[in-house]
The first five atom37 places (N, CA, C, CB, O) and aatype in JSON, in Angstrom:
{
  "aatype": [12, 16, 16, 18, 6, 11, 15, 5, 0, 15, 1, 6, 6, 0, 0, 18, 15, 15, 14, 7, 15, 0, 7, 18, 3, 6, 15, 19, 9, 7, 1, 11, 10, 1, 0, 0, 9, 11, 10, 10, 0, 9, 13, 4, 16, 16, 18, 13, 19, 0, 0, 12, 9, 0, 16, 14, 6, 13, 1, 8, 9, 0, 5, 9, 6, 19, 10, 2, 10, 14, 10, 0, 13, 18, 16, 7, 9, 10, 19, 13, 19, 19, 7, 12, 19, 19, 16, 1, 12, 4, 10, 2, 5, 3, 5, 11, 15],
  "atom_mask": [
    [1, 1, 1, 1, 1],
    [1, 1, 1, 1, 1],
    [1, 1, 1, 1, 1],
    [1, 1, 1, 1, 1],
    [1, 1, 1, 1, 1],
    [1, 1, 1, 1, 1],
    [1, 1, 1, 1, 1],
    [1, 1, 1, 1, 1],
    [1, 1, 1, 1, 1],
    [1, 1, 1, 1, 1],
    [1, 1, 1, 1, 1],
    [1, 1, 1, 1, 1],
    [1, 1, 1, 1, 1],
    [1, 1, 1, 1, 1],
    [1, 1, 1, 1, 1],
    [1, 1, 1, 1, 1],
    [1, 1, 1, 1, 1],
    [1, 1, 1, 1, 1],
    [1, 1, 1, 1, 1],
    [1, 1, 1, 0, 1],
    [1, 1, 1, 1, 1],
    [1, 1, 1, 1, 1],
    [1, 1, 1, 0, 1],
    [1, 1, 1, 1, 1],
    [1, 1, 1, 1, 1],
    [1, 1, 1, 1, 1],
    [1, 1, 1, 1, 1],
    [1, 1, 1, 1, 1],
    [1, 1, 1, 1, 1],
    [1, 1, 1, 0, 1],
    [1, 1, 1, 1, 1],
    [1, 1, 1, 1, 1],
    [1, 1, 1, 1, 1],
    [1, 1, 1, 1, 1],
    [1, 1, 1, 1, 1],
    [1, 1, 1, 1, 1],
    [1, 1, 1, 1, 1],
    [1, 1, 1, 1, 1],
    [1, 1, 1, 1, 1],
    [1, 1, 1, 1, 1],
    [1, 1, 1, 1, 1],
    [1, 1, 1, 1, 1],
    [1, 1, 1, 1, 1],
    [1, 1, 1, 1, 1],
    [1, 1, 1, 1, 1],
    [1, 1, 1, 1, 1],
    [1, 1, 1, 1, 1],
    [1, 1, 1, 1, 1],
    [1, 1, 1, 1, 1],
    [1, 1, 1, 1, 1],
    [1, 1, 1, 1, 1],
    [1, 1, 1, 1, 1],
    [1, 1, 1, 1, 1],
    [1, 1, 1, 1, 1],
    [1, 1, 1, 1, 1],
    [1, 1, 1, 1, 1],
    [1, 1, 1, 1, 1],
    [1, 1, 1, 1, 1],
    [1, 1, 1, 1, 1],
    [1, 1, 1, 1, 1],
    [1, 1, 1, 1, 1],
    [1, 1, 1, 1, 1],
    [1, 1, 1, 1, 1],
    [1, 1, 1, 1, 1],
    [1, 1, 1, 1, 1],
    [1, 1, 1, 1, 1],
    [1, 1, 1, 1, 1],
    [1, 1, 1, 1, 1],
    [1, 1, 1, 1, 1],
    [1, 1, 1, 1, 1],
    [1, 1, 1, 1, 1],
    [1, 1, 1, 1, 1],
    [1, 1, 1, 1, 1],
    [1, 1, 1, 1, 1],
    [1, 1, 1, 1, 1],
    [1, 1, 1, 0, 1],
    [1, 1, 1, 1, 1],
    [1, 1, 1, 1, 1],
    [1, 1, 1, 1, 1],
    [1, 1, 1, 1, 1],
    [1, 1, 1, 1, 1],
    [1, 1, 1, 1, 1],
    [1, 1, 1, 0, 1],
    [1, 1, 1, 1, 1],
    [1, 1, 1, 1, 1],
    [1, 1, 1, 1, 1],
    [1, 1, 1, 1, 1],
    [1, 1, 1, 1, 1],
    [1, 1, 1, 1, 1],
    [1, 1, 1, 1, 1],
    [1, 1, 1, 1, 1],
    [1, 1, 1, 1, 1],
    [1, 1, 1, 1, 1],
    [1, 1, 1, 1, 1],
    [1, 1, 1, 1, 1],
    [1, 1, 1, 1, 1],
    [1, 1, 1, 1, 1]
  ],
  "atom_positions": [
    [[-3.98, 13.61, 42.46], [-3.36, 12.79, 41.39], [-1.84, 13.28, 41.43], [-4.13, 13.03, 39.84], [-1.4, 14.43, 41.44]],
    [[-1.12, 11.98, 41.45], [0.32, 12.22, 41.6], [0.72, 12.55, 40.13], [1.16, 10.91, 42.25], [-0.05, 12.48, 39.17]],
    [[2.27, 12.99, 40.06], [2.9, 13.31, 39.29], [2.89, 12.0, 37.91], [4.1, 13.7, 40.08], [2.67, 12.14, 36.71]],
    [[3.21, 10.82, 38.67], [3.21, 9.71, 37.9], [1.92, 9.21, 37.22], [3.68, 8.77, 38.66], [1.93, 8.62, 36.13]],
    [[0.75, 9.5, 37.97], [-0.51, 9.18, 37.57], [-0.82, 10.2, 36.33], [-1.52, 9.29, 38.81], [-1.44, 9.8, 35.34]],
    [[-0.38, 11.45, 36.45], [-0.83, 12.36, 35.39], [0.13, 11.98, 34.1], [-0.67, 14.02, 35.91], [-0.37, 12.08, 32.97]],
    [[1.4, 11.58, 34.24], [2.21, 11.39, 33.23], [1.57, 10.07, 32.29], [3.68, 11.16, 33.86], [1.39, 10.09, 31.08]],
    [[1.31, 8.99, 33.2], [0.63, 7.87, 32.87], [-0.78, 8.18, 32.05], [0.41, 7.13, 34.16], [-1.0, 7.61, 30.99]],
    [[-1.71, 9.11, 32.62], [-2.83, 9.27, 31.81], [-2.35, 10.29, 30.62], [-4.09, 9.8, 32.7], [-3.08, 10.15, 29.64]],
    [[-1.6, 11.02, 30.49], [-1.34, 11.75, 29.3], [-0.73, 10.78, 28.21], [-0.39, 12.93, 29.63], [-1.15, 10.82, 27.06]],
    [[0.02, 10.13, 28.51], [0.38, 8.78, 27.54], [-0.51, 7.98, 27.01], [1.1, 7.83, 28.13], [-0.4, 7.55, 25.86]],
    [[-1.64, 7.66, 27.91], [-2.72, 6.89, 27.38], [-3.59, 7.67, 26.68], [-3.41, 6.2, 28.33], [-4.42, 7.13, 25.95]],
    [[-3.54, 8.89, 26.79], [-4.44, 9.9, 25.95], [-3.87, 10.11, 24.73], [-4.64, 11.28, 26.57], [-4.54, 10.36, 23.73]],
    [[-2.42, 10.01, 24.75], [-1.9, 10.17, 23.53], [-1.9, 8.96, 22.68], [-0.66, 10.65, 23.66], [-1.96, 9.05, 21.45]],
    [[-1.84, 7.93, 23.24], [-1.86, 6.58, 22.4], [-3.01, 6.32, 21.88], [-1.53, 5.39, 23.1], [-3.09, 5.78, 20.78]],
    [[-4.18, 6.71, 22.66], [-5.46, 6.5, 21.95], [-6.08, 7.62, 21.39], [-6.39, 5.93, 22.77], [-7.3, 7.53, 21.38]],
    [[-5.66, 8.54, 20.96], [-6.2, 9.83, 20.4], [-5.8, 9.69, 18.98], [-5.61, 11.2, 21.09], [-4.83, 9.04, 18.59]],
    [[-6.66, 10.37, 18.2], [-6.06, 10.08, 16.57], [-5.43, 11.37, 16.19], [-7.36, 9.67, 15.3], [-5.72, 12.44, 16.74]],
    [[-4.66, 11.26, 15.35], [-3.9, 12.57, 14.82], [-4.6, 13.56, 14.37], [-3.04, 12.37, 13.79], [-5.66, 13.27, 13.83]],
    [[-4.21, 14.95, 14.48], [-5.05, 16.14, 14.22], [-5.4, 16.08, 12.77], [0.0, 0.0, 0.0], [-6.52, 16.39, 12.37]],
    [[-4.3, 15.63, 11.84], [-4.46, 15.72, 10.48], [-5.34, 14.45, 9.8], [-3.03, 15.81, 9.92], [-5.6, 14.43, 8.59]],
    [[-5.67, 13.64, 10.52], [-6.4, 12.51, 9.95], [-7.88, 13.04, 10.06], [-6.12, 11.03, 10.76], [-8.33, 13.57, 11.08]],
    [[-8.7, 12.78, 8.66], [-9.8, 13.25, 8.34], [-10.52, 12.02, 7.2], [0.0, 0.0, 0.0], [-10.06, 10.96, 6.78]],
    [[-11.58, 12.58, 7.0], [-12.51, 11.78, 6.22], [-12.4, 12.35, 4.98], [-13.93, 11.73, 6.71], [-13.08, 13.38, 4.92]],
    [[-11.73, 12.06, 3.79], [-11.67, 12.63, 2.51], [-12.59, 11.67, 1.62], [-10.13, 12.76, 2.0], [-12.15, 10.53, 1.44]],
    [[-13.73, 11.98, 1.09], [-14.37, 11.35, 0.4], [-13.8, 10.79, -0.88], [-15.29, 11.99, 0.29], [-13.85, 9.61, -1.22]],
    [[-13.2, 11.91, -1.61], [-12.53, 11.7, -3.05], [-11.54, 10.51, -2.72], [-11.65, 13.17, -3.7], [-11.6, 9.47, -3.39]],
    [[-10.57, 10.68, -1.61], [-9.4, 9.8, -1.4], [-10.05, 8.26, -1.22], [-8.49, 10.34, 0.01], [-9.57, 7.36, -1.9]],
    [[-11.01, 8.03, -0.44], [-11.7, 6.85, -0.2], [-12.17, 6.31, -1.37], [-12.73, 7.01, 0.68], [-11.88, 5.15, -1.66]],
    [[-12.87, 7.0, -2.1], [-13.31, 6.71, -3.41], [-12.44, 6.2, -4.35], [0.0, 0.0, 0.0], [-12.69, 5.2, -5.03]],
    [[-11.41, 6.85, -4.42], [-10.05, 6.36, -5.38], [-9.72, 5.01, -4.82], [-8.53, 7.44, -5.25], [-9.68, 4.02, -5.55]],
    [[-9.47, 4.97, -3.43], [-8.57, 3.78, -3.04], [-9.75, 2.57, -3.1], [-7.74, 3.99, -1.33], [-9.4, 1.41, -3.31]],
    [[-10.98, 2.88, -2.93], [-12.02, 1.67, -3.1], [-12.02, 1.26, -4.58], [-13.61, 2.11, -2.66], [-12.05, 0.05, -4.8]],
    [[-11.98, 2.06, -5.57], [-11.95, 1.81, -7.02], [-10.65, 1.13, -7.18], [-12.09, 3.12, -7.94], [-10.77, -0.01, -7.63]],
    [[-9.64, 1.44, -6.98], [-8.28, 0.88, -7.12], [-8.34, -0.5, -6.49], [-7.17, 1.8, -6.42], [-7.79, -1.41, -7.11]],
    [[-8.99, -0.78, -5.22], [-8.98, -1.89, -4.57], [-9.67, -2.94, -5.44], [-9.55, -1.7, -3.28], [-9.17, -4.03, -5.71]],
    [[-10.98, -2.49, -5.88], [-11.95, -3.28, -6.73], [-11.03, -3.89, -8.22], [-13.38, -2.1, -7.16], [-11.0, -5.07, -8.56]],
    [[-10.51, -3.02, -8.77], [-9.93, -3.15, -9.89], [-8.82, -4.37, -9.58], [-9.37, -1.73, -10.37], [-8.77, -5.33, -10.34]],
    [[-8.01, -4.28, -8.51], [-6.84, -5.11, -8.19], [-7.76, -6.6, -7.66], [-5.7, -4.24, -6.84], [-7.34, -7.75, -7.8]],
    [[-8.78, -6.31, -7.17], [-9.4, -7.7, -6.6], [-9.96, -8.44, -8.19], [-10.99, -7.33, -5.22], [-9.97, -9.65, -8.4]],
    [[-10.33, -7.52, -9.05], [-10.84, -8.22, -10.44], [-9.88, -8.88, -11.09], [-11.4, -7.28, -11.47], [-10.12, -9.94, -11.67]],
    [[-8.48, -8.23, -11.07], [-7.43, -8.58, -11.65], [-7.1, -10.03, -10.88], [-6.37, -7.42, -11.59], [-7.04, -11.05, -11.57]],
    [[-6.91, -10.1, -9.61], [-6.84, -11.24, -9.03], [-7.67, -12.46, -9.06], [-6.78, -10.96, -8.08], [-7.27, -13.62, -8.94]],
    [[-9.06, -11.99, -9.25], [-10.01, -13.1, -9.37], [-10.04, -13.65, -10.36], [-11.13, -12.89, -9.18], [-10.24, -14.86, -10.34]],
    [[-9.86, -12.92, -11.69], [-9.81, -13.41, -13.0], [-8.76, -14.4, -13.06], [-9.61, -12.35, -13.98], [-9.07, -15.53, -13.44]],
    [[-7.37, -14.12, -12.7], [-6.34, -14.93, -12.82], [-6.71, -16.37, -11.98], [-5.04, -14.13, -12.31], [-6.69, -17.48, -12.51]],
    [[-6.98, -16.18, -10.9], [-7.39, -17.3, -10.03], [-8.26, -18.26, -10.77], [-8.12, -16.79, -8.8], [-7.94, -19.43, -10.97]],
    [[-9.41, -17.68, -11.16], [-10.29, -18.57, -11.76], [-10.12, -19.04, -13.15], [-11.45, -18.04, -11.68], [-10.86, -19.88, -13.67]],
    [[-9.2, -18.52, -13.67], [-8.73, -19.05, -15.17], [-7.89, -20.21, -14.67], [-7.75, -17.84, -16.25], [-8.07, -21.31, -15.19]],
    [[-7.01, -20.08, -13.73], [-6.22, -21.33, -13.39], [-7.25, -22.25, -12.58], [-4.8, -20.96, -12.45], [-6.97, -23.44, -12.75]],
    [[-8.22, -22.09, -11.85], [-8.92, -22.86, -11.45], [-9.75, -23.78, -12.71], [-9.65, -22.1, -10.55], [-10.03, -24.98, -12.63]],
    [[-10.01, -22.98, -13.7], [-10.88, -23.83, -14.69], [-10.06, -24.52, -15.42], [-11.77, -23.09, -15.62], [-10.51, -25.59, -15.82]],
    [[-8.61, -24.15, -15.81], [-7.71, -25.09, -16.48], [-7.65, -26.18, -15.91], [-6.49, -24.7, -16.63], [-7.61, -27.19, -16.61]],
    [[-7.63, -26.3, -14.32], [-7.08, -27.4, -13.81], [-8.39, -28.4, -13.83], [-6.37, -27.09, -12.36], [-8.26, -29.53, -13.38]],
    [[-9.38, -28.04, -14.25], [-10.74, -28.93, -14.14], [-10.43, -30.26, -15.21], [-12.32, -27.88, -14.7], [-9.53, -30.2, -16.05]],
    [[-11.14, -31.2, -15.08], [-10.94, -32.36, -15.96], [-11.36, -32.04, -17.48], [-11.79, -33.59, -15.39], [-10.81, -32.5, -18.48]],
    [[-12.59, -31.03, -17.44], [-13.01, -30.72, -18.91], [-12.02, -29.97, -19.57], [-14.31, -29.94, -19.01], [-12.01, -29.99, -20.8]],
    [[-11.14, -29.29, -18.93], [-10.12, -28.57, -19.6], [-8.61, -29.17, -19.52], [-10.15, -27.19, -19.03], [-7.58, -28.5, -19.53]],
    [[-8.68, -30.4, -19.44], [-7.41, -31.31, -19.4], [-6.62, -31.06, -20.48], [-7.68, -32.78, -19.39], [-5.45, -30.72, -20.34]],
    [[-7.16, -31.18, -21.62], [-6.26, -30.9, -22.86], [-5.68, -29.66, -23.0], [-6.93, -31.07, -24.03], [-4.68, -29.58, -23.71]],
    [[-6.27, -28.37, -22.32], [-5.4, -27.4, -22.27], [-4.41, -27.28, -21.28], [-5.99, -26.45, -22.3], [-3.29, -26.86, -21.55]],
    [[-4.84, -27.7, -19.84], [-3.76, -27.86, -18.88], [-2.49, -28.86, -19.4], [-4.45, -28.45, -17.54], [-1.45, -28.8, -18.75]],
    [[-2.54, -29.56, -20.27], [-1.7, -30.49, -20.63], [-0.85, -29.96, -21.78], [-2.41, -31.69, -20.95], [-0.07, -30.7, -22.36]],
    [[-0.97, -28.86, -22.06], [-0.01, -28.28, -22.99], [1.17, -27.96, -22.48], [-0.46, -27.2, -23.59], [1.25, -27.29, -21.46]],
    [[2.23, -28.4, -23.13], [3.49, -28.21, -22.46], [4.41, -26.77, -23.11], [4.33, -29.71, -22.68], [4.59, -26.45, -24.29]],
    [[4.85, -26.14, -21.91], [5.76, -24.95, -22.45], [6.87, -25.17, -21.53], [5.11, -23.33, -22.36], [6.92, -25.36, -20.32]],
    [[7.87, -25.09, -22.57], [9.33, -25.12, -21.73], [9.27, -26.63, -20.8], [9.46, -23.51, -20.47], [9.79, -26.61, -19.69]],
    [[8.74, -27.69, -21.22], [8.65, -29.03, -20.7], [7.89, -29.16, -19.4], [9.98, -29.56, -20.53], [7.94, -30.21, -18.76]],
    [[7.14, -28.03, -18.97], [6.21, -28.19, -18.0], [4.6, -27.94, -18.67], [6.63, -27.14, -16.81], [4.37, -27.36, -19.73]],
    [[3.8, -28.42, -17.92], [2.22, -28.15, -18.34], [1.97, -26.85, -18.03], [1.08, -29.06, -17.6], [2.56, -26.17, -17.18]],
    [[0.92, -26.47, -18.85], [0.46, -25.05, -18.82], [-0.29, -24.69, -17.37], [-0.59, -24.81, -20.11], [-0.33, -23.55, -16.9]],
    [[-0.9, -25.9, -16.74], [-1.54, -25.68, -15.56], [-0.56, -25.48, -14.6], [-2.43, -26.7, -15.2], [-0.94, -24.78, -13.66]],
    [[0.71, -25.9, -14.52], [1.69, -25.46, -13.56], [1.72, -23.8, -13.46], [3.12, -26.06, -14.0], [1.42, -23.12, -12.49]],
    [[2.22, -23.33, -14.89], [2.48, -21.98, -15.12], [1.33, -21.23, -14.5], [2.65, -21.69, -16.6], [1.57, -20.35, -13.66]],
    [[0.12, -21.52, -14.87], [-1.21, -20.79, -14.29], [-1.36, -20.6, -12.85], [-2.44, -21.56, -14.66], [-1.78, -19.57, -12.33]],
    [[-0.93, -21.8, -12.16], [-0.73, -21.94, -10.71], [0.32, -21.12, -9.98], [0.0, 0.0, 0.0], [0.13, -20.62, -8.87]],
    [[1.33, -21.01, -10.64], [2.5, -20.15, -10.19], [2.17, -18.69, -10.7], [3.99, -20.72, -10.82], [2.81, -17.8, -10.14]],
    [[1.37, -18.34, -11.57], [0.96, -17.15, -11.99], [0.07, -16.52, -10.87], [0.27, -17.31, -13.3], [0.24, -15.36, -10.48]],
    [[-1.01, -17.46, -10.31], [-1.76, -16.9, -9.47], [-1.08, -16.4, -8.08], [-2.77, -17.79, -9.29], [-1.55, -15.5, -7.39]],
    [[0.1, -17.14, -7.77], [0.77, -16.67, -6.35], [1.63, -15.33, -6.93], [1.95, -18.08, -5.52], [1.9, -14.48, -6.08]],
    [[2.0, -15.12, -8.07], [2.84, -14.0, -8.31], [1.68, -12.9, -8.53], [3.94, -14.23, -9.62], [1.82, -11.84, -7.92]],
    [[0.67, -13.04, -9.25], [-0.43, -11.89, -9.09], [-0.84, -11.62, -7.79], [-1.68, -12.19, -9.8], [-0.98, -10.45, -7.43]],
    [[-1.1, -12.76, -6.86], [-1.4, -12.16, -5.37], [-0.45, -11.46, -4.77], [0.0, 0.0, 0.0], [-0.73, -10.58, -3.96]],
    [[0.74, -11.76, -5.07], [1.96, -10.79, -4.29], [1.8, -9.44, -4.91], [3.71, -11.33, -4.58], [1.64, -8.46, -4.18]],
    [[1.83, -9.31, -6.38], [1.7, -7.95, -6.67], [0.48, -7.17, -6.33], [1.89, -7.82, -7.92], [0.64, -5.99, -6.01]],
    [[-0.64, -7.64, -6.36], [-1.87, -7.1, -6.13], [-1.94, -6.52, -4.5], [-2.96, -8.26, -6.47], [-2.6, -5.55, -4.14]],
    [[-0.99, -7.46, -3.54], [-1.01, -6.98, -2.35], [-0.17, -5.95, -2.07], [-0.84, -7.83, -1.58], [-0.34, -5.08, -1.22]],
    [[0.76, -6.09, -2.83], [1.97, -4.93, -2.65], [1.5, -3.75, -3.23], [3.43, -5.27, -3.39], [1.9, -2.67, -2.79]],
    [[0.64, -3.81, -4.26], [0.04, -2.51, -4.89], [-1.05, -1.9, -3.99], [-0.62, -2.82, -6.34], [-1.23, -0.68, -3.95]],
    [[-1.9, -2.89, -3.15], [-2.61, -2.29, -2.13], [-2.22, -1.58, -1.05], [-3.19, -3.02, -1.71], [-2.82, -0.59, -0.61]],
    [[-1.11, -2.12, -0.55], [-0.23, -1.67, 0.49], [0.34, -0.29, 0.26], [0.85, -2.62, 0.65], [0.43, 0.57, 1.14]],
    [[0.75, -0.15, -1.12], [1.65, 1.09, -1.54], [0.28, 2.28, -1.74], [2.75, 0.7, -3.28], [0.39, 3.5, -1.63]],
    [[-0.79, 1.62, -2.03], [-1.8, 2.64, -2.28], [-2.51, 3.18, -1.08], [-2.79, 2.11, -3.18], [-3.07, 4.27, -0.97]],
    [[-2.37, 2.11, -0.09], [-2.78, 2.88, 1.27], [-1.8, 3.8, 1.81], [-3.06, 1.91, 2.42], [-2.12, 4.85, 2.38]],
    [[-0.49, 3.37, 1.61], [0.16, 4.52, 2.39], [0.45, 5.83, 1.6], [1.5, 4.04, 2.95], [1.27, 6.66, 1.99]],
    [[-0.3, 5.96, 0.47], [0.07, 7.33, -0.36], [-0.99, 8.32, 0.64], [-0.42, 7.27, -2.44], [-0.7, 9.52, 0.59]],
    [[-1.88, 8.05, 1.31], [-2.8, 8.95, 1.82], [-2.03, 9.98, 2.77], [-3.93, 8.16, 2.55], [-2.65, 10.88, 3.34]]
  ]
}
């Protein structure tokens, strides 16, 4: 085996090996899972409230004007904002380990 092949093999080994400090910590995984489920529940609640308001049965609620725009518009925008916030919180939670 040549020097080049040895260096190539060591690079591949380093690229595909896991770090020595990485391990499975059940309490950390459980905490992250609970946080992710809570954030998912927050997003789902926001999404389904906005979807329900947009149905014909709740038209009278969707047409309530707030600052000259219908409430349905604000709930639709709220879904995007909550989605971005929840995504950011999940990413921050994942990096803390």
